[in-house]
N, C-alpha and C positions, 0 to 999 in steps of 0.2 A: 320526024320525032326529034325534039330538042335534046341537048345533052342532059338537062335537068330531068326530063321525062325518062330518059334511058337510065339515069341513076336511080330514079324513084322506082322504076320497074324492077331493077335488081333488089332494091331495098325491100320491096313488098314481098319478096319470096320468103324472107325469114325475119324481117325487122331487126337485122343486126348490122350496126355501123359503129365503127370505132375510130378515134383519132390517135390511138395508142397502138403502135405496131406490135407491141408485146402482147396485146389482147386480141389479135386477129385469130379467128377460128375459121375453119373451112366454110365457105359460102358467105362470109361477111364482107362488108365494104370497108376498105381502109381509105379514109379521107385525110390527106396530108396537109397539116397546118404548119405555118412557120411564124416565128416570132423574133424578138431581138436576140435571143440566145440559143435558138434551136431552129432546125429546119426539118420538118417531118418528111419532106420529099426524099431525103437521102435514105429513107427506110422502105422505099417503094419495092425494091427487089426482095427484101426480107418479108414484106407482107404477101407478095406473090408466092414465095416459098412456103408460107404458113397456110396457104389455101384460100386467100382472098378471092372472091368472085369478081371484084372490081376494085381497082386502085385509082384514086382521083388525085392528081398532082397539079400544081400550078407553076412548076419550074421545068422549062423545056429540057434542061440538063438531065432530068430524071424521067423523061418521057420515053420509057423503055418500049422497044418494038414488041409489043404483046397486045393481043386484042382485049385483054383484061385491064389495060391501062388507058385512062382518059385524061387528057390535058385540058384544064379549064383556066380561065383568066385569073380567078381569085378563089382559092379553096374556102376561105372563111365566108365569103359572100355566097358561095355555092351551098355551104352547110346551112346558112341562115335561110336561104331561099327554099332549100329542100324541106326545112322544118316548117316553114309557112305553108308550103304545098301539102305536107302531111297533115298539118292541123286542119286545113280546109277539106281535105279528103275524108278525115275521120268525122267531121261535122258533129262534134260533141261540145257541150258547154265548157268554156274556158274561164276560169276565175283567176285573176292576177292580183297580187298584193305586193306593196312596197312600204317603205317607212324607215325612219331613222333608228327606231328601237322596236324590238319585239316581233319583227316580221317572221323570223324563223320559228319561234315558239308558236306564234299565231298560226302559221302554216301547218305545223304539226298538230295543233289542237283542231284546226279546221279539217284536216285530213281525217282525224278520228271521228269528228262529227258527221262528215259527209259519208264516211264508210258505213254508217248505220243504215244507209239506203242505197248507196251506189258503189260500183267498183271504181276506185279513184286512182288516178296517176298523179303523183305529187313530186315536186322538186326534191331530189335526193340531196341531203346535206345542205350546202350553200351553193349549189350549182345555179347561181342567179345572175350571171353576167352574159356578155355577148357570145360566149361559147357555151356556157352552162345551160342557158335557156333553150337554145336550139337542140342540144343533146337531150334535155328533159322532154321536149316535145316529141323527138324522134324515138324516145323510149316507150311511147304510148302505142298500144295495139288495138285491134278491133274489139278486144274484150273490155276495154275501159269505157266508162260512161260519163266521167267528169275528169277534167284536167285542172290541176291546181298549180299555178306557176308563180314562184317567188322571183321578184326582180330587185336586184341591188344596183346601186349607182354611186359613183364618186365624182361625177362631173355632169354639167348641164348637157342635155340632149340624149343621155344614155337611156332613160326610161322611155322616151319617145321611140327610140330605135327598137327597144325590146318589145314595146307594144305593137309595133309594125310587124314584128316577127310572130308574136303569139296571138295577135288579134283577139284580145279578151272580150268576153261578153259582159262580165261583171268585174269590177275592180275596187280596191280599197287601199287607203293609206293608213297604216296603223297610227302614225303620229309624225310630226316633223320637228326634229331637234338639231342640236349642234354636232352633226356628224360629218366627217369628210369636208371640213371647212376649207382645207387647203385646195382640194380639187374643185369645189363649187365656188370658190372665191368669196366665202363669207356666208352668213346665215340667210341673207336674201337669195343667194344663189341656190341654197338647199331648198328653200321654198319653191323657187322657180323650177328646179329640177324635179322634185317630187310631184309637183302639180301637173307635170306632163301626163301623168296617169289620167287625171280628170279631163285634160284637153283632148286626149285620144278618145276617151269614152263618150265625150260630148259629140265629137265629130263622127263617131261610128255608130251612135245611137245605143251605146251600151248603158249599163246600170251602175251607178256609184253607190257603194255602201259606206256610211261614215258615222263617226261617233259624235253625236250632238253635244256631248259634254265638252268637247274640244273646241274652244273658240276659234282657233286658227283654221281648223278643218271646216268648221261651219261657215266661216267667212269665205273661204275659197270655194266651197261647194254650192253656195246659194245661187250662183249664176248657172249651175248645171242641172239639167233634168233629162231623164228621170233619175231620182236618187232615193235611196232607202236609208232612213236614219234609225239609230238605236241610242239608248241612254243607259249606260251601266249604272249610274247613280239612281236612276228611277227603277230599273228592273232587278237590280241585285243589291243586297245588303251585306256589306263586309262585316264578318264576325271577327276574324283574326288573320293576321298576315304571317306570323311565325309561331311555332316552328313549322306549321303547315297552314296554307291558305284555306280558310273556310268561309262560307257565305250562305245566306238565306236566299232562296228563290221560291216564290209562291208559298211562303210560310214554312218551307222545309229546309233544314240545314244540310249542307254538303261539305265534305272535307276532301281536299285534293292532294296530289303529290307535289304540288308547286309551293313556292314561297313568294311573299311580296304582294302588296295590294295591286301593283302594276300588272300582275298576271291576271287579276280579275278583269281588267280591260281586255286582255287577250282572249280570255274565256268568253266574255260578252260579244266580242267581235266574231268569234268562231260560231257561236250559237245563232247570232243574227244572220250571218251568211247562210248557215245551214237551214234556218227557217225559211229564208228566201228560196232555197232549193227544195222546200217542202219536206225536210227531215223533221222527225218528231222530237220535240225539246226534251222530254224525260230521257229518251234513249241517248241523246247527245250528251246530256249532263252526266249520265252514268259512265259513258266511255271516257269522257274528259276527266272525270274524277279518278279513273283507273290509270290515266296516262302517267308514265314515269319519265321525267326529263333526263336528258343525257347530254353528252358532248359539251360539258362545261357551261350549260345554259340552265340556270336555276336548279342545278343538280345538287342533291344533298347526299353527303357521304360521312359516315362516322368511323373514325379510326382512333383507337386508344382513348375512347370516351370523349374525344373532341369532335364536335359536330361541325363539319365543313359545309358551307353553302358556296358552291362554285358557280360563279357567273363571270368566268374568265375567258369567254370566247371573244368578246369585244367590249369596248368601252368608249364613251364620248362624254362630254360635259353634262349633257342632259340626263343620260342614264346613270351616270356616276352620282350626280346630285340627288336624284330620286332614290337611288339605293341607300345612300347615306341617311337621308331624311327618314325613310321608312324603317330601316334597321335601327336607327337611333330612337325612334318612337316606340319600338316594340318593348314588350314587358320581359324580354329575355334577360338573364343575368350572365355575368362573365362574358361580355361581348368583346370580340376582336374584329378589326377590319384590316385586311391586307389589300392595299390599293396600289395598282400599277399604272404606269404611264398611259396616257391617251395619245394616240397617234393621228397623223394626218390633219393637224389643226393649223398648220401654216404659221402665219404671223400672230395668231391668237394663242399659240402654244403656252408661252410663259404665263400670260394673264389667266387663262382657263385653269392651269394647274394651281396657280396661287389662289384662285377663288375656291377650289376644292379644299385646299389646306385650311383656309380661313373658315369654311363651313364646318370642318372637323374640329376646329378649336373650341367650338361651343358645345361639344358633346363629351362631357367629362366621364361618362360611364362606359366609354368605349376605349379600348387600347388600340391605337393606330400604329401601323408601320407603312411607309411609303416606299415603293419599289420602282427603280428605273432612273436613268440619268436625268430625265426631265423634272421629276420630283426632287431628285437629289440636289439639283441646282439651288434649292431653297433651304438646304441644310443649315447654313449659317444664319439665315433669317429667322428660322424657327428652331432654336436650340433645344427646346424642351420636347421635341418630337423625334421619332425614330425614322431614319432614312437609310436605305441600302441600295446598292447599284444594280443588283440582280437577285433573282430568286435563290441563287446558290448561297447567298449570305443570310438566309432566313432560318437556317436550322436551329440555331440557339434560341431565337425568338419564339419559334412555334413549338419546340419541344418543352419549353418552360410553361406552356399554358396549363392551367389547372383542369382537372377533370370536369366534364360537363360544361366546358366552354363552347361558345358558338362563334365560329370563325367565318366571316364573310370575305370571300376572295373575289376581287374584281379588277380587271385591267385589260389592256389590249392583248390580242392573241400572241403577238410576237414575243411577249415576255415569258410565255409558258408558265404562268403562275400555278397551273394545276400540278406542277412538279413538286409543289410544297407537300403534297401527300406522301412523297417518297421518304420524307424525314420522319414519318410516323411509323415506319416499318421496324 
């Protein structure tokens, strides 16, 4: 019996594995990972004392003389191999999704849609990297009937590796935009990196689901079969984007808890994949309309009669441009936009921030404020606009908003723009 088989036998006794020694419970496996600033191996003894049935280490220094301790060459590779072994043992359909924008919201909507027919295991939060994907897979048990795996990437080759771990049967790319330009080496690198999903599905005989209205995805997918296409513009009629997204489907109007026309694309994606999995469309639409967004993704919160639209979990030039355009085109009055820095753009940082400011210059019915050092670099160039270095300087600006204002907040997570709500208490 190989070491991997021994670990998996332990794992199957209760499906409990953790990489955090503080979360060890009696009977669980503790798998020690190490990084640039930490070494989980040093907590091996603590894990044993907490009742771990097996402790996996990859540093001989912490290979304690205890039958419950196993030394492996690389704990991270062991975690990933264990996840693949578990995925193959469960033998349930695996749906994978990636994209520059909207993948987490699409994942949540698709989880709701699939749950009308199946017991679904879906990525929790944004556990979508080389550690999060294996942990997601290992959280599945024999009770689950479908696995939904979100995959994130900031460099070429990452999606390919995640696909090798999860072995998806069905895959989709929500869109390809200007995200993580620094890591990918430019937009062409983003295209190449995201396309790895299609390459894997082609080689493995999987199915690609794609948005026919997206010319880039259509161009990329034409060479791959089998594929399932959908067309949001054909199947869904947008009624309104704000203050709530509403649409017609089969001559019937529906209102959601989401905002923005871009979320109609996410809804269409979820319903299309659900239909592929033989879920009933009316049931899917009903649960999607009941979905309430959270975690600063298209989240709406009203405080002191100011209506906040929080989309402050992440930002890149593509999503920022779209949000400005759609919010600007809405019929809302008393509109405000708080826009924060976009990170990981590398040599494109200054140019992309300048483009966003120029786009805003043409929208006179919105009161803008730009947050963060990257935007603030343009303060002397655009003297008529408002710039602040951090969210802490926004109190005066936001508390002076009139009642029934609509304040759209968007920026990269590091700026913590959601803290703007604290000024309204």
